[in-house]
C-alpha positions, 0 to 999 in steps of 0.5 A: 500500500502506497502512502504519501502525507503532506508535512508541516513544520513550525519554524519558530521566530522564523515562521513569518519569514518562511511563510506558508511554503518552505519549498521556495528559494526565498524561504530556504534563504530565510532559514539558511542565510538570513539567520544571523542568530542560528535560530534554526538547525538549517542555518549556514554560518558566515564564518567557516569556523562556526560552520565547521563546529556545526558540521562536526558537532552533528553526530548523525551527519558524522555517522551518515558520512561514514556510512556513505564513504564506506559504501562508495569505497566498497563499490569503487566509486571515485566521485560523488555528486550530492544534490540539494546539499543544503548546508553541507553538514554531512558533505563536510564530514564525508570529505573530511573522512574520505579525502580520496573521494572527489566531491561535488555539491549542488543546491538550487539556491544561489545564495546558499551556493555562494556562501558554501563556496566561501566556507567549504573549500574542501569540496572540488566544486559547488554549483547551482542546480535545479533538479526539476529543470537542469540536465543530468550527466553521467561519468564512469565511477560516479555516484549520484547522492540524493540525501534527504531530498525526498520531502522536497518534491511531489510524486510526479516530480520525483518520477520525472527526475528519475526519468530524466536521470535514466534518459541521461544514462545515469547508472548509479544513485544512492537515494537516502530518504529523510525517513521510511515512514509507517502507517503509525508514524504518518498518523502520528504526523497528522495528529501532531500537525493538528495539535500544533494548529488547534492547541498551540496555535502555531503558524505552520509552513508546508515542508514537503512530503512523508512517504512509506516504503512502498511509495518511495520505491514507486518513485523510481522502480519504472527507471531504476532497479533497487540493487541494495538496501543499506543503513546510512547512519540513522537512515535507510538508503536505497542503492539504485541501478539503471534498468537495462 
């Protein structure tokens, strides 16, 4: 049974700036760039030393980076492109732990990319990329990384992303969802949302989608085979190979 539920989040003091929908460039800038006091966990500090402290102090990101690096080395991947890299907390740890891996990072927000270029000097390349519009490329020894991006796109959008990747010959993708939800966790999310609205009178912003395993698999199975499931720190990952 495939299940998808809309996800809403309360951004505290930043709620007004974020607005009703997080999934826009200006809303992400509000919590990443225009957050001088680091009031959200998504902020990218201007000073490199402050950003590094956030990177290495995020235990989950450290463990995910270790798992991704181990997997890439085991499979013989020499290069990783991380899409929707956000604040690059995981990516910094990946490059720190596995300097042998060539790492490129991309995000759809030019302001996030601009700041990351100034502070994430270890990454070989950081650039703006819109997964809904820009063209994918394929190289030998390349692993595409979709880390915690599943919530950002609707089901039709994801199917188009995987189709365009497949049409471009992209052979290998590591798809790491924010969560693999269950009926229980989805119901809990819905109840929590109404509690925030009715009881706490919180201003919520639309923050994407939650899906169960069947729905997540349905996003890519027309174009990619599920080659392997693996633990990526506290998350589950799906290693995808293009259908022949």
